[in-house]
C-alpha positions as CSV (number, residue, x, y, z in Angstrom):
1,X,-12.2,9.6,0.6
2,X,-12.5,6.3,-0.7
3,X,-8.8,6.4,-2.3
4,X,-7.8,7.7,1.1
5,X,-9.3,4.7,2.6
6,X,-8.3,2.5,0.8
7,X,-4.5,3.3,0.9
8,X,-4.6,3.1,4.7
9,X,-6.7,-0.1,4.5
10,X,-3.8,-1.3,1.6
11,X,-1.0,-0.1,4.2
12,X,-2.2,-2.2,6.9
13,X,-2.6,-5.2,5.3
14,X,1.0,-5.0,3.6
15,X,2.6,-4.4,6.9
16,X,0.9,-7.6,8.5
17,X,1.8,-9.7,4.8
18,X,5.5,-8.2,5.2
19,X,5.6,-9.4,8.5
20,X,4.3,-13.1,7.4
21,X,6.3,-13.0,4.3
22,X,10.0,-12.6,6.4
23,X,8.8,-14.0,9.4
24,X,6.4,-17.4,7.5
25,X,8.0,-17.8,4.6
26,X,11.4,-16.1,4.5
27,X,12.0,-17.5,7.8
28,X,13.7,-14.5,8.9
29,X,13.8,-13.2,12.6
30,X,12.5,-10.0,14.4
31,X,15.2,-8.0,13.5
32,X,15.8,-8.8,9.6
33,X,12.0,-9.0,9.3
34,X,11.5,-5.3,10.5
35,X,13.9,-3.9,7.5
36,X,11.5,-5.5,5.2
37,X,9.1,-3.3,6.9
38,X,11.4,-0.2,7.4
39,X,12.6,-0.2,3.9
40,X,8.6,0.7,3.2
41,X,9.3,3.7,4.7
42,X,11.8,4.8,3.4
43,X,10.3,4.5,0.3
44,X,7.4,6.0,1.2
45,X,9.2,9.3,2.4
46,X,10.8,8.8,-1.3
47,X,7.5,8.7,-3.1
48,X,6.4,11.9,-0.9
49,X,9.0,14.1,-1.5
50,X,9.0,13.0,-5.0
51,X,4.6,13.7,-5.7
52,X,5.3,17.1,-3.1
53,X,8.0,18.3,-5.8
54,X,5.7,17.3,-9.1
55,X,1.9,17.9,-7.4
56,X,3.6,21.4,-5.9
57,X,0.2,23.1,-4.4
58,X,-2.3,21.1,-6.3
59,X,-3.1,17.6,-6.8
60,X,-2.3,15.7,-9.8
61,X,-3.9,12.5,-9.9
62,X,-1.5,11.2,-12.6
63,X,1.0,10.6,-10.1
64,X,-2.2,8.7,-8.3
65,X,-2.8,6.4,-11.1
66,X,0.7,5.9,-11.7
67,X,1.1,5.0,-7.8
68,X,-1.7,2.5,-8.3
69,X,-0.1,0.9,-10.9
70,X,3.5,1.0,-9.1
71,X,1.6,-0.7,-5.7
72,X,-0.6,-3.5,-7.7
73,X,2.8,-4.5,-9.5
74,X,4.8,-4.5,-6.6
75,X,2.5,-6.5,-5.0
76,X,2.3,-9.0,-8.1
77,X,6.3,-9.3,-8.2
78,X,6.1,-9.8,-3.7
79,X,3.5,-12.7,-4.3
80,X,5.3,-14.8,-6.9
81,X,6.8,-18.2,-6.1
82,X,8.5,-20.8,-7.2
83,X,7.3,-24.7,-7.4
84,X,7.5,-25.5,-3.6
85,X,6.7,-22.3,-2.1
86,X,9.7,-20.3,-2.2
87,X,9.2,-17.0,-2.3
88,X,10.6,-15.9,-5.9
89,X,12.6,-12.6,-5.0
90,X,14.2,-13.7,-1.6
91,X,15.1,-11.3,1.3
92,X,17.2,-9.0,-1.3
93,X,14.9,-8.5,-4.1
94,X,12.3,-7.9,-1.7
95,X,13.9,-5.0,0.0
96,X,14.0,-3.8,-4.0
97,X,10.9,-4.2,-4.5
98,X,9.3,-3.1,-1.0
99,X,11.1,0.0,-1.5
100,X,9.5,0.9,-4.6
101,X,6.3,-0.3,-3.0
102,X,6.7,2.5,-0.5
103,X,7.6,4.9,-3.7
104,X,4.6,4.2,-5.3
105,X,2.7,4.5,-1.9
106,X,3.6,8.0,-1.2
107,X,3.5,8.8,-4.8
108,X,-0.2,7.8,-4.8
109,X,-0.8,9.9,-1.4
110,X,0.0,12.7,-1.7
111,X,-2.1,14.1,-4.8
112,X,-5.3,12.6,-2.6
113,X,-3.5,14.8,0.6
114,X,-2.8,18.0,-1.6
115,X,-6.8,17.9,-2.9
116,X,-8.5,16.9,0.5
117,X,-6.5,20.1,2.1
118,X,-7.5,22.7,-0.4
119,X,-10.8,21.4,-2.5
120,X,-12.9,22.2,0.6
121,X,-14.3,25.6,1.3
122,X,-12.0,27.5,4.3
123,X,-15.3,26.8,6.8
124,X,-15.9,23.2,6.1
125,X,-11.7,22.1,6.1
126,X,-11.7,21.2,9.9
127,X,-15.1,19.5,8.8
128,X,-13.8,17.2,6.4
129,X,-10.3,16.7,8.1
130,X,-12.4,15.3,11.2
131,X,-14.3,12.8,8.0
132,X,-11.6,11.6,6.7
133,X,-9.7,10.9,9.5
134,X,-12.0,8.9,10.7
135,X,-12.9,7.0,8.0
136,X,-9.3,6.3,7.4
137,X,-9.6,5.4,11.2
138,X,-12.4,2.6,10.1
139,X,-10.1,1.2,6.9
140,X,-6.9,1.0,8.8
141,X,-9.1,-1.2,11.4
142,X,-10.9,-2.9,9.0
143,X,-7.4,-4.1,8.0
144,X,-6.8,-6.3,10.4
145,X,-9.8,-8.6,9.6
146,X,-9.1,-8.1,6.1
147,X,-5.7,-9.2,6.2
148,X,-6.9,-12.5,8.8
149,X,-9.4,-13.2,5.8
150,X,-6.6,-13.4,3.1
151,X,-4.4,-15.2,5.6
152,X,-7.2,-18.4,6.0
153,X,-7.6,-18.5,2.6
154,X,-4.3,-18.7,1.9
155,X,-3.6,-21.4,4.6
156,X,-6.7,-23.3,3.2
157,X,-5.4,-23.4,-0.1
158,X,-2.5,-24.5,0.9
159,X,-0.6,-21.6,-0.5
160,X,2.6,-19.5,0.5
161,X,1.8,-16.4,2.3
162,X,3.0,-13.9,-0.4
163,X,-0.2,-14.1,-2.3
164,X,-2.0,-12.0,0.3
165,X,0.2,-9.6,-1.7
166,X,-1.9,-10.8,-4.9
167,X,-5.2,-10.5,-3.2
168,X,-4.2,-6.9,-1.5
169,X,-3.0,-6.2,-5.7
170,X,-6.5,-6.7,-6.4
171,X,-8.3,-4.5,-3.6
172,X,-6.4,-1.4,-5.5
173,X,-6.1,-2.7,-9.0
174,X,-9.9,-1.2,-9.5
175,X,-8.5,2.6,-8.2
176,X,-5.5,1.9,-10.7
177,X,-8.1,1.1,-13.8
178,X,-10.9,3.6,-13.4
179,X,-10.0,6.3,-10.8
180,X,-10.1,9.8,-13.1
181,X,-10.8,12.9,-11.3
182,X,-9.6,16.0,-13.2
183,X,-6.5,17.7,-11.7
């Protein structure tokens, strides 16, 4: 439940961070910034298909851990900046890393979703689905205030907006380090 919620929380923060990166730090217009967000979706599709094929009908949490590490690494790459606040990757490099961020997100989420669907007894599947949806909604709701907190910290510390990705990486790092359920 908590890992699923973290996926939605990080997703909400990341989408806002990508918009801030594009518009504020890279100086892109709405159309070019939307390309940055769109490539994440393409990556998620690719990662979900890959994880689905590798999981088949059983949850393989090695993929979740691999996806978590991919998220951490991609977010740290997106956070990197040069002296003066220019983001290290620029537009083209960010597109590539955002595709891999999406692939990592798909690989992170699919085993968790498979587990949630197959683990509960048949009579409790609907109840479990309702609980998961409620908590995922709360996580999505909290993504806005958490992004605002990260944004306020970045502005107060006179740091470029890309550091919001590093702050987000810290949220997912405990899952990458300690999440070890049995398949």
